[in-house]
ChimeraX commands (.cxc) that place a marker at each C-alpha (Angstrom):
marker #1 position 0.00,-0.23,0.13 radius 0.5
marker #1 position 1.24,3.50,-0.66 radius 0.5
marker #1 position 1.19,6.18,1.23 radius 0.5
marker #1 position 2.17,9.93,1.54 radius 0.5
marker #1 position 1.80,12.41,4.11 radius 0.5
marker #1 position 2.10,15.95,1.95 radius 0.5
marker #1 position 4.50,17.60,4.41 radius 0.5
marker #1 position 2.17,17.00,7.05 radius 0.5
marker #1 position 3.80,16.63,10.73 radius 0.5
marker #1 position 0.00,15.99,12.35 radius 0.5
marker #1 position -0.70,13.22,9.49 radius 0.5
marker #1 position 2.69,11.50,9.99 radius 0.5
marker #1 position 2.27,11.41,14.03 radius 0.5
marker #1 position -1.36,10.51,14.02 radius 0.5
marker #1 position -0.34,7.72,11.29 radius 0.5
marker #1 position 2.67,6.32,13.66 radius 0.5
marker #1 position 0.06,6.33,16.66 radius 0.5
marker #1 position -2.24,4.14,14.51 radius 0.5
marker #1 position 0.88,1.77,13.84 radius 0.5
marker #1 position 1.71,1.82,17.58 radius 0.5
marker #1 position -2.20,0.24,17.83 radius 0.5
marker #1 position -0.87,-3.27,16.58 radius 0.5
marker #1 position 1.05,-5.79,17.54 radius 0.5
marker #1 position 2.37,-7.03,14.17 radius 0.5
marker #1 position 5.69,-4.96,12.97 radius 0.5
marker #1 position 4.73,-2.35,10.06 radius 0.5
marker #1 position 7.44,-1.23,8.28 radius 0.5
marker #1 position 7.26,1.72,5.29 radius 0.5
marker #1 position 10.03,1.09,2.34 radius 0.5
marker #1 position 11.25,4.36,0.85 radius 0.5
marker #1 position 12.47,4.37,-2.54 radius 0.5
marker #1 position 12.70,0.89,-2.18 radius 0.5
marker #1 position 15.45,0.89,-0.87 radius 0.5
marker #1 position 15.04,1.92,2.96 radius 0.5
marker #1 position 13.16,0.33,5.42 radius 0.5
marker #1 position 11.73,2.54,8.19 radius 0.5
marker #1 position 9.70,1.41,11.11 radius 0.5
marker #1 position 6.68,2.59,11.31 radius 0.5
marker #1 position 5.78,2.56,14.51 radius 0.5
marker #1 position 8.78,5.03,15.19 radius 0.5
marker #1 position 8.18,9.00,15.17 radius 0.5
marker #1 position 11.62,9.89,14.24 radius 0.5
marker #1 position 11.77,6.92,11.54 radius 0.5
marker #1 position 8.41,8.46,9.94 radius 0.5
marker #1 position 9.38,12.27,10.44 radius 0.5
marker #1 position 12.91,11.54,8.66 radius 0.5
marker #1 position 10.87,10.41,5.59 radius 0.5
marker #1 position 7.50,11.93,5.74 radius 0.5
marker #1 position 8.37,15.03,3.31 radius 0.5
marker #1 position 8.24,14.80,-0.18 radius 0.5
marker #1 position 8.05,10.67,-0.62 radius 0.5
marker #1 position 5.35,8.28,-1.75 radius 0.5
marker #1 position 6.14,5.67,0.89 radius 0.5
marker #1 position 5.09,1.85,0.81 radius 0.5
marker #1 position 3.49,0.46,4.15 radius 0.5
marker #1 position 3.74,-3.37,4.52 radius 0.5
marker #1 position 2.42,-5.24,7.83 radius 0.5
marker #1 position 3.81,-8.68,8.78 radius 0.5
marker #1 position 1.39,-10.71,10.35 radius 0.5
marker #1 position 0.83,-13.98,10.77 radius 0.5
marker #1 position -3.14,-12.94,12.25 radius 0.5
marker #1 position -5.34,-12.62,9.03 radius 0.5
marker #1 position -8.05,-10.69,11.17 radius 0.5
marker #1 position -5.14,-8.09,12.44 radius 0.5
marker #1 position -3.90,-7.78,8.66 radius 0.5
marker #1 position -7.43,-7.09,7.38 radius 0.5
marker #1 position -8.23,-4.56,10.07 radius 0.5
marker #1 position -4.77,-2.55,9.37 radius 0.5
marker #1 position -5.47,-2.56,5.26 radius 0.5
marker #1 position -9.07,-1.13,6.63 radius 0.5
marker #1 position -8.06,1.13,8.75 radius 0.5
marker #1 position -4.82,2.34,6.15 radius 0.5
marker #1 position -7.72,2.96,3.49 radius 0.5
marker #1 position -10.47,4.84,5.67 radius 0.5
marker #1 position -7.76,7.44,7.45 radius 0.5
marker #1 position -5.29,7.75,5.02 radius 0.5
marker #1 position -6.90,6.55,2.11 radius 0.5
marker #1 position -4.45,4.31,0.66 radius 0.5
marker #1 position -4.47,1.88,-2.18 radius 0.5
marker #1 position -3.67,-1.69,-2.59 radius 0.5
marker #1 position -0.46,-1.94,-4.86 radius 0.5
marker link #1:1,2 radius 0.2
marker link #1:2,3 radius 0.2
marker link #1:3,4 radius 0.2
marker link #1:4,5 radius 0.2
marker link #1:5,6 radius 0.2
marker link #1:6,7 radius 0.2
marker link #1:7,8 radius 0.2
marker link #1:8,9 radius 0.2
marker link #1:9,10 radius 0.2
marker link #1:10,11 radius 0.2
marker link #1:11,12 radius 0.2
marker link #1:12,13 radius 0.2
marker link #1:13,14 radius 0.2
marker link #1:14,15 radius 0.2
marker link #1:15,16 radius 0.2
marker link #1:16,17 radius 0.2
marker link #1:17,18 radius 0.2
marker link #1:18,19 radius 0.2
marker link #1:19,20 radius 0.2
marker link #1:20,21 radius 0.2
marker link #1:21,22 radius 0.2
marker link #1:22,23 radius 0.2
marker link #1:23,24 radius 0.2
marker link #1:24,25 radius 0.2
marker link #1:25,26 radius 0.2
marker link #1:26,27 radius 0.2
marker link #1:27,28 radius 0.2
marker link #1:28,29 radius 0.2
marker link #1:29,30 radius 0.2
marker link #1:30,31 radius 0.2
marker link #1:31,32 radius 0.2
marker link #1:32,33 radius 0.2
marker link #1:33,34 radius 0.2
marker link #1:34,35 radius 0.2
marker link #1:35,36 radius 0.2
marker link #1:36,37 radius 0.2
marker link #1:37,38 radius 0.2
marker link #1:38,39 radius 0.2
marker link #1:39,40 radius 0.2
marker link #1:40,41 radius 0.2
marker link #1:41,42 radius 0.2
marker link #1:42,43 radius 0.2
marker link #1:43,44 radius 0.2
marker link #1:44,45 radius 0.2
marker link #1:45,46 radius 0.2
marker link #1:46,47 radius 0.2
marker link #1:47,48 radius 0.2
marker link #1:48,49 radius 0.2
marker link #1:49,50 radius 0.2
marker link #1:50,51 radius 0.2
marker link #1:51,52 radius 0.2
marker link #1:52,53 radius 0.2
marker link #1:53,54 radius 0.2
marker link #1:54,55 radius 0.2
marker link #1:55,56 radius 0.2
marker link #1:56,57 radius 0.2
marker link #1:57,58 radius 0.2
marker link #1:58,59 radius 0.2
marker link #1:59,60 radius 0.2
marker link #1:60,61 radius 0.2
marker link #1:61,62 radius 0.2
marker link #1:62,63 radius 0.2
marker link #1:63,64 radius 0.2
marker link #1:64,65 radius 0.2
marker link #1:65,66 radius 0.2
marker link #1:66,67 radius 0.2
marker link #1:67,68 radius 0.2
marker link #1:68,69 radius 0.2
marker link #1:69,70 radius 0.2
marker link #1:70,71 radius 0.2
marker link #1:71,72 radius 0.2
marker link #1:72,73 radius 0.2
marker link #1:73,74 radius 0.2
marker link #1:74,75 radius 0.2
marker link #1:75,76 radius 0.2
marker link #1:76,77 radius 0.2
marker link #1:77,78 radius 0.2
marker link #1:78,79 radius 0.2
marker link #1:79,80 radius 0.2
marker link #1:80,81 radius 0.2
view
């Protein structure tokens, strides 16, 4: 899924809070090269401006994964790749 923060620290902060509500690891992939912990405010802030980021959750729990996807769509308008 792809997400853009459009230089909004508030939106990036809300995203980090959302991600911290899940037990499974969530990563942001920057330019198909760097991987950032999506639960880390500093990591997200470092790349929030000017980048379209890939969001990836690693979970063996299909209910958690589906809830995460739904929340990303509703709150942030992300789309599946």
